[in-house]
N, C-alpha and C positions, 0 to 999 in steps of 0.2 A: 631472564624470563623466557621459556620457549612459548611461542604464540600459536595457537591452534587456528590452522587455515579453516576458514568458513566462506563456502563460495555462495554467493547470492545470484539466483537464476534469472538475472535480468541484465539489460543493456541501459537501463534507465538510471543515470548518473545520480540524479535527485534522490531517488530510493535507495540507492546503495548508500549516500553520504547520510541519510537520516538512520538508516539502519546502524551503520559505523559510529554515529554520534551517540546512539542509545545503549549499544551493547559495550562492555568493559574491554579495556585495551589487551586483554588476554587473547582475543580473536582478532586474526589477521583477516580483514575482510577483504574478499576479492568479487569480481563480478564478471559476467560472461564478456565484458570488454577485455578481460584478461586471457580469453579463450577464443581468439576470433574464428576458429573453426568449429565452433559448438553451432549447432543448428538452431535455427528459429522453432519454437515449438508452437504448432497451432492450438490456441487457446479456444477450444471448442465445447468446454465443459458447460453445465448449465447452471453452475453456482460458482462463487467465490472459491470454495473449498475444493470444487472439482478441477478448476483451472490451476489452482497452486499446487494440487496432486500430479496433475498431467506435466507441469514444468519440472517439478522436484525430481520425479520418477524417472523422466526421459533425461534430464541433464545427469543425475546421479548415475544412471547406467553407462555413461559415456565418460564421466570425469570422476577420479577417485577423490574421496574425502567426503566431509559433511557438505550437503547442499542445502539450501534453504530457498524455498520459493515463496512469493507473496503475491497474491492477486487481491487487489483492494479497488473500492471505489465507493460512489456517492448514491445513497438512496433516499429519494425525496418521497414522502408520504402522498402529497398531491398527486404526483404523477405516477401513482401505484408502485412505487419502488424503483422507477427509472431515474437517473440512467443506469444503474445498476452494474451488473458485469458488463455493459457496454460502455462505461465511463469514459474510458481513453478514447473510444471513437464514436463519441454520441453524435457529433456533427458529420461524421463520415471518415476523415483523415484521422488516421491513429496518431495520438499524441499532440494533436493542434489544441493547446489550452485556451486560447483566446476564442477559437472558433466554438469549442464545446461550452464554454462559459456563456457565449453570446446566445446559443442555441437554448441553454437553459433558462437564462433570462426571458428568451421569447416565448417559450414553453408555460412559464409560470405568470407573466404579466398579466393575462386576462383572468386569472384566478385569484381567489381572496386570500390576503395574507392573515396570520403567519404561516410561512412554509417549514413545516418541522421536517427535519432530514437527519442523516446519521451516515457518518463514514463507517465503512466496514473493512476489516483486513483478516484476510484467511492466510495462515503461514503452513506450509508443509515441510518437515525436515526429513530428508532422506539420504541414504548411502547405498551405493551398490544396486541401485534400481529398486529399492524396498524403503516403504515409508516407515520412518521412526517414530514420529509424531506428528500432531496437526493441532492447530490452534485458532481461535477467532476473537479479534478484539474490535471494540466499538467505541465510537465517541458520538454522543448525541447533540444535536444543535439546531440551527435554522438558517435559511438561506436568505440573504439580502438581495435585492435587485440592483444594489449598487456596489460595484466591485470596488474593493478598498484593500491597499497594501502592495507591496512589490516582493514581499518574502513568500517562501514557500513554493507551490508549484500546483499544476491541476485546478481545483475548484477552490483551493484555499482563499482567494479574495473574495468569494461570495459566502463561505461558511463560517458562521459565528457559533463557536461551542457554547454549550449551556453553561451559564454561571458568567459568562464574559460578554463584554459589549464591543468587543474589536475581532475582525475576522482572524482566521489562522495566519493571513499573510501579513498581517499587522504586528501580532503577538510576537515576542522573541522566539528565537528557535529553541531554546532550552524550556521554554513554557510549553510551546506546542509539543516537543518531544518528550514531555512529562505527562502529558493527558491524551494524545492522539489515539486513534484506533491501532496505529503501528505500534506505539509505546506499549498498550495493553497486551497487544499479542506477543511482543518480545519479552514482557515481563514472565509471561508463562513458559517462552522458550529458553529464557535463562535458566528456570529452574529444572528443566528438561536436559539442558547442556550440562549442567552442574553433576547431575545424576548420571550422565552418560561418561563424564570425566573422573566420576568418584572411584 
């Protein structure tokens, strides 16, 4: 079986692993870690979809093949949608999960519970600097002020998906990967990829 290369426009190993676990084996998943000369894309869009498009278009203009970019984050209703597109750098330093979680707890603590929230995942598929398709996936849930679990990454220890009593960081990876915002976006991507390969 000839595998189809799919380049994920990220250096986030957790994100790459999740996408690889959800997509079928026909795709050979690569990331920007495999392309050390690829530039850092400035994510200055005003939405998840805007940032995903920026990454997909810029990287696909430089690297041949199908490029998939994902921009995702947590939106908390009590905080008017924050941290939103600033999820990865909510506390200042990009990718500092423990600091981001601590700031979220600090921001929510004075406010009345429950704290409804959702994870959002915007994806853009591109090739040759042109957008082929775009998708958005969501998962609804609530925020717990007591972090629980050692799995997952980001805000997973605080996020309890609707219909469950445990956080994303406690739930088994295969469960999370069947209901998450990323899984919902990828289910739409799979349909698009199948049409492109038909």
